[in-house]
Kinemage of the C-alpha trace (Angstrom):
@kinemage 1
@onewidth
@group {chain A} dominant
@subgroup {mainchain}
@vectorlist {calphas} color= white
{ca met a 1} P 122.841 24.556 2.760
{ca glu a 2} L 122.032 20.785 2.445
{ca lys a 3} L 121.282 20.466 6.131
{ca his a 4} L 118.794 23.468 5.889
{ca ser a 5} L 117.031 21.760 2.768
{ca met a 6} L 116.707 18.553 4.700
{ca arg a 7} L 115.074 20.508 7.818
{ca glu a 8} L 112.563 21.913 5.213
{ca ser a 9} L 111.747 18.755 3.816
{ca val a 10} L 110.392 17.383 7.112
{ca pro a 11} L 107.320 19.304 7.164
{ca glu a 12} L 106.640 18.724 3.537
{ca glu a 13} L 106.750 15.023 4.186
{ca glu a 14} L 104.440 15.296 7.049
{ca met a 15} L 102.119 17.542 4.779
{ca leu a 16} L 102.281 14.774 2.205
{ca arg a 17} L 101.519 11.974 4.793
{ca glu a 18} L 98.675 14.030 6.276
{ca glu a 19} L 97.029 14.427 3.029
{ca arg a 20} L 97.215 10.875 1.977
{ca glu a 21} L 95.682 9.824 5.136
{ca lys a 22} L 93.222 12.349 4.909
{ca arg a 23} L 92.352 10.732 1.546
{ca glu a 24} L 92.335 7.345 2.665
{ca arg a 25} L 89.886 8.233 5.606
{ca ala a 26} L 87.429 9.965 2.744
{ca met a 27} L 87.539 6.895 0.594
{ca glu a 28} L 86.746 4.749 3.779
{ca glu a 29} L 83.844 7.123 4.576
{ca leu a 30} L 82.795 6.563 0.916
{ca lys a 31} L 83.105 2.961 0.903
{ca ala a 32} L 81.065 2.758 4.163
{ca glu a 33} L 78.328 4.930 2.730
{ca phe a 34} L 78.158 2.851 -0.516
{ca gln a 35} L 77.830 -0.091 1.595
{ca arg a 36} L 75.106 1.484 3.683
{ca glu a 37} L 73.249 2.427 0.354
{ca ile a 38} L 73.688 -1.166 -0.793
{ca ala a 39} L 72.219 -2.639 2.224
{ca trp a 40} L 69.320 -0.082 2.389
{ca arg a 41} L 68.406 -1.126 -1.441
{ca asp a 42} L 68.578 -4.804 -0.563
{ca thr a 43} L 66.196 -4.397 2.070
{ca ala a 44} L 63.883 -1.941 0.194
{ca ile a 45} L 63.865 -4.607 -2.743
{ca glu a 46} L 63.341 -7.623 -0.208
{ca his a 47} L 60.420 -5.426 1.276
{ca leu a 48} L 58.694 -4.622 -1.969
{ca thr a 49} L 59.089 -8.385 -3.077
{ca arg a 50} L 57.340 -9.512 0.092
{ca leu a 51} L 54.604 -6.955 -0.386
{ca ala a 52} L 54.187 -7.901 -4.179
{ca tyr a 53} L 53.874 -11.942 -3.140
{ca thr a 54} L 52.113 -11.840 0.316
{ca asp a 55} L 48.562 -11.623 0.912
{ca asp a 56} L 48.226 -8.487 3.138
{ca leu a 57} L 45.415 -10.021 5.292
{ca thr a 58} L 46.496 -13.566 5.929
{ca gly a 59} L 50.337 -13.252 5.567
{ca leu a 60} L 50.246 -16.286 3.041
{ca tyr a 61} L 51.387 -16.135 -0.263
{ca asn a 62} L 49.050 -14.390 -2.815
{ca arg a 63} L 47.665 -15.662 -6.077
{ca arg a 64} L 50.583 -13.984 -8.160
{ca lys a 65} L 53.262 -15.974 -6.142
{ca phe a 66} L 51.363 -19.006 -6.492
{ca asn a 67} L 50.855 -19.175 -10.094
{ca glu a 68} L 54.561 -18.097 -10.603
{ca glu a 69} L 55.786 -20.749 -8.364
{ca phe a 70} L 53.521 -23.463 -9.884
{ca ser a 71} L 54.517 -22.756 -13.512
{ca arg a 72} L 58.228 -22.855 -12.438
{ca arg a 73} L 58.049 -26.116 -10.374
{ca asn a 74} L 55.981 -27.712 -12.869
{ca lys a 75} L 58.274 -26.970 -15.629
{ca asp a 76} L 61.238 -27.783 -13.749
{ca arg a 77} L 59.836 -31.421 -13.076
{ca glu a 78} L 59.372 -32.335 -16.954
{ca gly a 79} L 61.745 -35.077 -17.938
{ca thr a 80} L 63.516 -34.801 -14.193
{ca ala a 81} L 64.382 -37.843 -11.868
{ca ala a 82} L 61.014 -36.685 -9.827
{ca glu a 83} L 58.984 -37.555 -12.984
{ca lys a 84} L 60.521 -40.676 -13.766
{ca glu a 85} L 60.435 -42.020 -10.292
{ca gly a 86} L 56.555 -41.200 -10.236
{ca ala a 87} L 56.803 -38.542 -7.476
{ca gln a 88} L 53.242 -36.740 -7.507
{ca asp a 89} L 52.440 -33.327 -7.211
{ca ile a 90} L 48.896 -32.681 -5.553
{ca phe a 91} L 46.874 -29.188 -5.945
{ca leu a 92} L 44.452 -28.812 -3.394
{ca leu a 93} L 41.793 -26.122 -3.625
{ca leu a 94} L 40.002 -25.186 -0.389
{ca asp a 95} L 36.958 -22.831 0.230
{ca leu a 96} L 35.557 -21.838 3.738
{ca asp a 97} L 32.121 -23.166 3.967
{ca asn a 98} L 29.094 -20.577 4.394
{ca phe a 99} L 31.405 -17.757 4.442
{ca lys a 100} L 28.819 -15.458 3.140
{ca ile a 101} L 26.746 -16.120 5.943
{ca val a 102} L 29.310 -15.186 8.339
{ca asn a 103} L 29.602 -11.966 6.534
{ca asp a 104} L 26.052 -11.111 6.443
{ca ala a 105} L 24.639 -12.886 9.848
{ca phe a 106} L 26.993 -11.174 12.359
{ca asp a 107} L 26.823 -7.679 13.416
{ca glu a 108} L 30.821 -7.434 12.857
{ca gly a 109} L 30.118 -8.011 9.181
{ca his a 110} L 33.234 -7.901 6.992
{ca val a 111} L 35.547 -7.169 10.020
{ca gly a 112} L 34.286 -10.334 11.305
{ca gly a 113} L 34.953 -11.837 8.093
{ca asp a 114} L 38.501 -10.642 7.916
{ca arg a 115} L 39.003 -12.256 11.238
{ca val a 116} L 37.519 -15.462 9.983
{ca leu a 117} L 40.084 -15.458 7.066
{ca lys a 118} L 42.961 -14.749 9.442
{ca glu a 119} L 42.108 -17.619 11.647
{ca ala a 120} L 41.598 -20.084 8.677
{ca ala a 121} L 44.866 -19.298 7.228
{ca arg a 122} L 46.665 -19.813 10.623
{ca his a 123} L 44.688 -22.843 11.091
{ca leu a 124} L 45.500 -24.283 7.609
{ca phe a 125} L 49.164 -23.527 7.865
{ca glu a 126} L 49.639 -25.063 11.449
{ca lys a 127} L 47.610 -28.167 10.859
{ca ile a 128} L 49.761 -29.346 7.853
{ca lys a 129} L 53.022 -27.395 8.305
{ca asp a 130} L 54.650 -30.528 9.293
{ca ile a 131} L 53.771 -32.288 5.991
{ca phe a 132} L 55.488 -29.763 3.894
{ca arg a 133} L 58.455 -30.185 1.628
{ca lys a 134} L 60.746 -27.278 0.689
{ca asp a 135} L 58.844 -26.492 -2.337
{ca asp a 136} L 55.233 -26.810 -0.997
{ca leu a 137} L 53.048 -23.703 -1.344
{ca val a 138} L 50.172 -22.382 0.464
{ca ala a 139} L 48.350 -19.328 -0.874
{ca arg a 140} L 45.234 -17.265 -0.336
{ca tyr a 141} L 44.101 -17.509 -4.037
{ca gly a 142} L 41.155 -14.976 -3.670
{ca gly a 143} L 38.245 -14.522 -1.472
{ca glu a 144} L 37.769 -17.176 0.902
{ca glu a 145} L 39.841 -19.889 -1.576
{ca phe a 146} L 43.019 -21.053 -0.604
{ca ala a 147} L 45.463 -22.786 -3.079
{ca val a 148} L 47.845 -25.618 -1.908
{ca leu a 149} L 50.605 -27.600 -3.785
{ca leu a 150} L 51.844 -30.644 -2.026
{ca lys a 151} L 54.370 -33.394 -3.313
{ca asp a 152} L 53.031 -36.758 -2.609
{ca ala a 153} L 50.868 -35.898 0.067
{ca asp a 154} L 48.408 -37.798 2.196
{ca val a 155} L 45.246 -35.731 1.477
{ca glu a 156} L 43.168 -37.849 3.492
{ca gln a 157} L 45.271 -37.244 6.675
{ca ile a 158} L 45.294 -33.190 5.813
{ca glu a 159} L 41.449 -33.604 5.917
{ca lys a 160} L 41.366 -35.120 9.110
{ca arg a 161} L 43.881 -32.194 10.550
{ca leu a 162} L 41.519 -29.570 8.781
{ca arg a 163} L 38.566 -30.972 10.781
{ca leu a 164} L 39.928 -30.501 14.019
{ca gly a 165} L 38.098 -27.674 15.795
{ca leu a 166} L 38.377 -24.170 14.055
{ca thr a 167} L 36.213 -21.627 16.007
{ca val a 168} L 36.356 -18.088 15.844
{ca met a 169} L 34.735 -15.549 18.275
{ca leu a 170} L 31.951 -13.541 16.554
{ca asp a 171} L 29.706 -11.249 18.351
{ca lys a 172} L 30.621 -13.062 21.621
{ca glu a 173} L 29.537 -16.301 20.063
{ca his a 174} L 32.195 -19.237 19.175
{ca val a 175} L 31.272 -19.944 15.417
{ca pro a 176} L 32.639 -23.005 14.179
{ca ile a 177} L 34.341 -22.747 10.815
{ca thr a 178} L 34.987 -25.707 8.191
{ca phe a 179} L 36.618 -26.136 4.877
{ca ser a 180} L 35.478 -27.893 1.593
{ca gly a 181} L 38.181 -28.971 -1.086
{ca gly a 182} L 38.685 -30.436 -4.167
{ca tyr a 183} L 41.978 -31.980 -5.291
{ca thr a 184} L 44.026 -33.531 -8.315
{ca val a 185} L 47.232 -34.991 -9.569
{ca val a 186} L 49.164 -32.539 -11.380
{ca glu a 187} L 50.640 -33.925 -14.564
{ca pro a 188} L 54.556 -32.588 -15.459
{ca gly a 189} L 54.057 -29.564 -17.814
{ca glu a 190} L 50.409 -29.354 -17.343
{ca asp a 191} L 48.842 -25.638 -17.144
{ca leu a 192} L 47.357 -24.306 -13.943
{ca ser a 193} L 43.963 -23.712 -15.794
{ca glu a 194} L 43.534 -27.184 -16.357
{ca val a 195} L 44.501 -28.313 -12.949
{ca phe a 196} L 42.387 -25.512 -11.189
{ca ala a 197} L 39.290 -26.496 -13.400
{ca arg a 198} L 39.573 -30.013 -12.181
{ca ala a 199} L 40.047 -29.325 -8.481
{ca asp a 200} L 37.187 -26.698 -8.471
{ca arg a 201} L 34.803 -29.111 -9.988
{ca ala a 202} L 35.536 -31.587 -7.149
{ca leu a 203} L 35.282 -28.635 -4.908
{ca phe a 204} L 31.892 -28.028 -6.389
{ca val a 205} L 30.459 -31.542 -5.412
{ca ala a 206} L 32.115 -31.489 -2.130
{ca lys a 207} L 29.724 -28.492 -1.350
{ca glu a 208} L 26.732 -30.030 -2.272
{ca asp a 209} L 24.236 -32.444 -0.588
{ca glu a 210} L 24.212 -36.151 -1.784
{ca glu a 211} L 21.235 -38.486 -1.933
{ca leu a 212} L 22.248 -41.875 -0.787
{ca pro a 213} L 20.685 -45.125 -2.686
{ca asp a 214} L 18.623 -45.615 0.517
{ca gly a 215} L 16.996 -42.038 0.223
{ca arg a 216} L 18.763 -40.544 2.801
{ca ile a 217} L 20.659 -37.171 2.456
{ca lys a 218} L 24.399 -36.951 3.055
{ca arg a 219} L 25.085 -33.172 3.841
{ca gly a 220} L 28.027 -31.444 1.821
{ca arg a 221} L 30.689 -29.392 2.943
{ca asn a 222} L 33.377 -30.053 5.536
{ca arg a 223} L 34.865 -32.793 3.220
{ca ile a 224} L 37.636 -32.882 0.762
{ca leu a 225} L 37.177 -34.894 -2.592
{ca pro a 226} L 39.424 -36.130 -5.334
{ca tyr a 227} L 38.655 -35.375 -8.842
{ca ser a 228} L 37.416 -38.361 -10.870
{ca pro a 229} L 35.676 -38.557 -14.385
{ca glu a 230} L 32.331 -39.494 -12.204
{ca ile a 231} L 32.408 -35.944 -10.870
{ca glu a 232} L 31.426 -34.583 -14.309
{ca asn a 233} L 28.287 -36.969 -14.231
{ca glu a 234} L 27.497 -35.598 -10.937
{ca ile a 235} L 27.809 -31.808 -11.973
{ca met a 236} L 25.719 -32.407 -15.037
{ca glu a 237} L 23.068 -33.829 -12.707
{ca lys a 238} L 23.290 -31.070 -10.438
{ca arg a 239} L 22.843 -28.718 -13.156
{ca glu a 240} L 19.737 -30.431 -14.686
{ca glu a 241} L 18.186 -30.405 -10.972
{ca leu a 242} L 18.948 -26.866 -10.809
{ca ala a 243} L 17.269 -26.037 -14.192
{ca glu a 244} L 14.126 -28.002 -13.178
{ca glu a 245} L 13.586 -26.052 -10.167
């Protein structure tokens, strides 16, 4: 009787082993499916984040990303070694010259304007990318404006590089494209609206023609100017001239 019982227990053990292996395989499949779901979710989140922070047309950061990164970075600088050592952040606001003319004067219209913006973004990034540090930012801030945040940058060197031949083919013509810009030093903890306003004033003056002491006219555009208190006087004079016209 005992031998008979032992013979009957063998199939039962095999059944238990097979059932255990079946459960283990099912668990492995569930685990693999769970990992695939996590990978898909992470990819989707990364894609959505990229869409939220990237300008569709140029591929640069957009205004939202720039604003967030500016606030984070400038807040982090308060009281840090970088501030104590005198490291300076430079905010540079760039604007394409005569962009409205490009949109209005060529048959390609806004399609051509979009191509100009794409080429301008590529040109901007390519010309100054080797000056970048890890936290430096370049964004299309809106329309034909680009915002750049750089640490201890040589803005004169940037201006020289940006002046190097950007042309875009429109209506089978090589059309030269230039930048004007204004820049200012960013004080630790300073709000972006204050910084933007100073750079924007410098940009305004960079765009305007200037009368030299000898009466000659120095044409504006295609230049980058630093903000200074004297710029406020120039803006007031320009506004008075416009009011008189």
